C-alpha positions as CSV (number, residue, x, y, z in Angstrom):
1,C,-18.9,-26.4,5.3
2,I,-16.8,-23.4,4.1
3,M,-13.6,-24.5,5.7
4,E,-13.8,-28.0,4.3
5,K,-14.5,-26.5,0.8
6,T,-11.5,-24.2,1.2
7,N,-9.3,-27.1,2.2
8,K,-10.4,-29.1,-0.8
9,I,-9.7,-26.2,-3.1
10,N,-6.3,-25.7,-1.5
11,D,-5.5,-29.4,-1.9
12,L,-6.4,-29.3,-5.6
13,L,-4.4,-26.1,-6.0
14,L,-1.4,-27.8,-4.3
15,E,-1.6,-30.8,-6.7
16,R,-1.6,-28.4,-9.7
17,L,1.3,-26.4,-8.2
18,Q,3.4,-29.5,-7.7
19,R,2.9,-30.4,-11.3
20,G,4.1,-27.0,-12.4
21,D,0.7,-25.7,-13.6
22,E,1.2,-22.0,-14.4
23,R,-2.5,-21.2,-14.0
24,A,-2.4,-22.6,-10.5
25,F,0.7,-20.4,-9.8
26,Q,-1.2,-17.4,-11.1
27,R,-4.1,-18.3,-8.7
28,L,-1.7,-18.6,-5.8
29,F,-0.1,-15.2,-6.7
30,E,-3.5,-13.5,-6.9
31,E,-4.5,-15.0,-3.5
32,F,-1.5,-13.8,-1.6
33,Y,0.1,-11.0,-3.5
34,A,-1.8,-8.1,-1.9
35,S,-1.5,-9.4,1.7
36,L,2.3,-10.1,1.2
37,C,2.8,-6.6,-0.2
38,L,1.0,-5.0,2.7
39,F,3.1,-7.2,5.1
40,A,6.4,-6.2,3.4
41,T,5.4,-2.5,3.2
42,R,5.0,-2.5,7.0
43,Y,8.6,-3.4,7.3
44,L,10.0,-1.3,4.5
45,G,7.7,1.7,4.3
46,D,8.0,1.6,0.5
47,R,5.3,0.0,-1.6
48,E,7.5,-0.4,-4.8
49,E,10.3,-2.0,-2.8
50,A,7.8,-4.2,-1.0
51,A,6.3,-5.3,-4.4
52,D,9.8,-6.3,-5.6
53,V,10.4,-8.3,-2.5
54,V,7.1,-10.2,-2.9
55,Q,7.7,-10.9,-6.5
56,D,11.1,-12.3,-5.7
57,A,9.5,-14.5,-3.0
58,F,7.1,-15.9,-5.5
59,L,10.0,-16.7,-7.9
60,K,11.9,-18.4,-5.1
61,Y,8.8,-20.5,-4.4
62,W,8.3,-21.3,-8.0
63,H,11.9,-22.6,-8.3
64,R,11.1,-25.0,-5.4
65,H,7.4,-25.7,-6.1
66,T,7.9,-29.5,-6.1
67,D,9.3,-29.4,-2.5
68,F,6.0,-28.5,-0.9
69,D,3.5,-31.1,0.2
70,D,1.2,-28.9,2.2
71,F,-0.5,-25.6,1.2
72,R,0.1,-24.1,4.6
73,K,3.9,-24.7,4.1
74,I,3.7,-22.6,0.9
75,K,2.0,-19.8,2.8
76,S,4.6,-20.0,5.6
77,F,7.4,-20.1,3.1
78,L,6.2,-17.0,1.3
79,Y,5.8,-15.0,4.6
80,V,9.2,-16.1,5.9
81,V,11.0,-15.3,2.7
82,V,9.4,-11.9,2.5
83,R,10.3,-11.2,6.1
84,H,14.0,-12.2,5.6
85,A,14.2,-10.2,2.4
86,C,12.9,-7.2,4.3
87,F,15.4,-7.6,7.1
88,N,18.2,-7.9,4.5
89,L,17.1,-4.7,2.8
90,L,16.9,-2.9,6.1
91,R,20.5,-4.2,7.0
92,N,21.7,-2.9,3.6
93,R,20.3,0.5,4.5
94,N,22.9,0.5,7.2
95,L,23.7,4.2,6.6
96,R,20.2,5.3,7.6
97,F,19.2,2.6,10.0
98,R,21.1,0.1,12.1
99,L,19.1,-3.1,12.5
100,S,20.2,-4.9,15.6
101,D,19.9,-8.6,16.5
102,E,17.8,-7.5,19.5
103,L,15.3,-5.9,17.2
104,I,15.1,-9.0,15.1
105,R,14.4,-11.1,18.2
106,D,11.9,-8.7,19.5
107,S,10.1,-8.7,16.2
108,E,9.4,-12.5,16.3
109,Q,6.0,-11.9,18.1
110,D,5.4,-8.9,15.9
111,F,6.0,-11.2,12.8
112,Q,3.5,-13.7,14.0
113,N,1.0,-10.9,14.8
114,R,1.5,-9.4,11.3
115,V,1.0,-12.8,9.6
116,M,-2.2,-13.3,11.5
117,E,-3.4,-9.8,10.7
118,E,-2.7,-10.2,7.0
119,E,-4.4,-13.6,6.9
120,V,-7.5,-12.1,8.6
121,H,-7.4,-9.2,6.1
122,R,-7.2,-11.7,3.2
123,I,-10.1,-13.9,4.4
124,F,-12.3,-10.9,5.2
125,N,-11.7,-9.3,1.8
126,R,-12.4,-12.6,0.0
127,A,-15.7,-12.8,1.9
128,I,-16.5,-9.2,0.9
129,D,-15.6,-10.0,-2.7
130,N,-18.1,-12.9,-2.7
131,L,-21.0,-10.5,-1.9
132,P,-23.4,-9.4,-4.7
133,M,-22.0,-6.4,-6.5
134,Q,-24.3,-3.7,-4.9
135,M,-23.7,-5.0,-1.4
136,R,-20.0,-5.3,-2.0
137,T,-19.9,-1.7,-3.2
138,V,-21.9,-0.5,-0.2
139,I,-19.6,-2.4,2.3
140,N,-16.5,-1.1,0.6
141,Y,-17.7,2.5,0.8
142,A,-18.6,1.9,4.5
143,L,-15.2,0.5,5.2
144,D,-13.7,3.6,3.6
145,G,-15.6,5.6,6.2
146,L,-18.5,7.0,4.2
147,K,-21.9,7.5,6.0
148,N,-25.1,6.1,4.6
149,A,-26.1,9.4,3.1
150,E,-22.8,9.7,1.3
151,I,-23.0,6.2,0.0
152,A,-26.6,6.7,-1.2
153,E,-25.5,9.9,-3.1
154,K,-22.5,8.2,-4.7
155,M,-24.5,5.1,-5.8
156,Q,-27.6,7.1,-6.6
157,I,-29.9,5.0,-4.4
158,S,-31.9,5.8,-1.3
159,E,-30.5,5.8,2.2
160,G,-33.0,3.1,3.1
161,T,-31.6,0.9,0.3
162,V,-28.1,1.5,1.6
163,H,-29.2,0.5,5.1
164,A,-30.9,-2.6,3.7
165,Y,-27.8,-3.6,1.6
166,K,-25.6,-3.2,4.7
167,K,-27.9,-5.2,6.9
168,E,-28.1,-8.1,4.4
169,A,-24.4,-7.9,3.7
170,Y,-23.5,-8.2,7.4
171,K,-25.8,-11.1,7.7
172,K,-24.1,-12.9,4.8
173,L,-20.7,-12.1,6.2
174,R,-21.6,-13.6,9.6
175,V,-22.7,-16.8,7.9
176,N,-19.7,-17.0,5.5
177,L,-17.2,-16.2,8.2
178,K,-18.7,-18.3,11.0
179,E,-15.9,-20.9,10.6
180,Y,-13.4,-18.0,11.1
181,Y,-14.7,-17.2,14.6
182,Y,-11.8,-14.8,15.2
183,L,-13.2,-12.5,12.5
184,L,-16.7,-12.3,13.9
185,P,-15.9,-9.3,16.2
186,V,-14.9,-7.3,13.1
187,V,-18.2,-8.2,11.4
188,L,-20.2,-7.5,14.5
189,F,-18.4,-4.1,15.0
190,L,-19.2,-3.1,11.5
191,S,-22.8,-4.2,11.7
192,E,-23.4,-2.0,14.7
193,K,-22.5,1.0,12.4
194,C,-25.6,0.3,10.1
């Protein structure tokens, strides 16, 4: 079962993180960095500033790594720290933008929605990354909006091969993401575009 395997991997990673294992920290960083940057960019509108905020969040986590006894708490901590840092930066931009307490309250639901969206993005991309190279390339081109003919030309393969790769990739994604039932509409929507 994929979810059980993921939980076991996360438990092992947590143990290594609590011991201060720098390789485990690198793995955590690689797992969440892109999603957290995207999350912060949506608040700040600036990728470089967002990257700085995310790196600071990881440093804050690392200084407290022994305090965490659950992998989900680490993830929550990182998202909350990034969010607060973004709000602080927006407050400091007071000359251009006045951040009201009302906006912060209104954004609670938005925050939860964004965290879910980033989590879905991360899980979906991990599933795509686990596809065989040719299928992964075809799917990534398709997600970029290329038609089968354009993909075939770029990859120097036939349109029929592109179609076959897409069909097989969607089948694999459905199987790999079945535990994440909330992602299935995305996979089904994409598979209709074969």
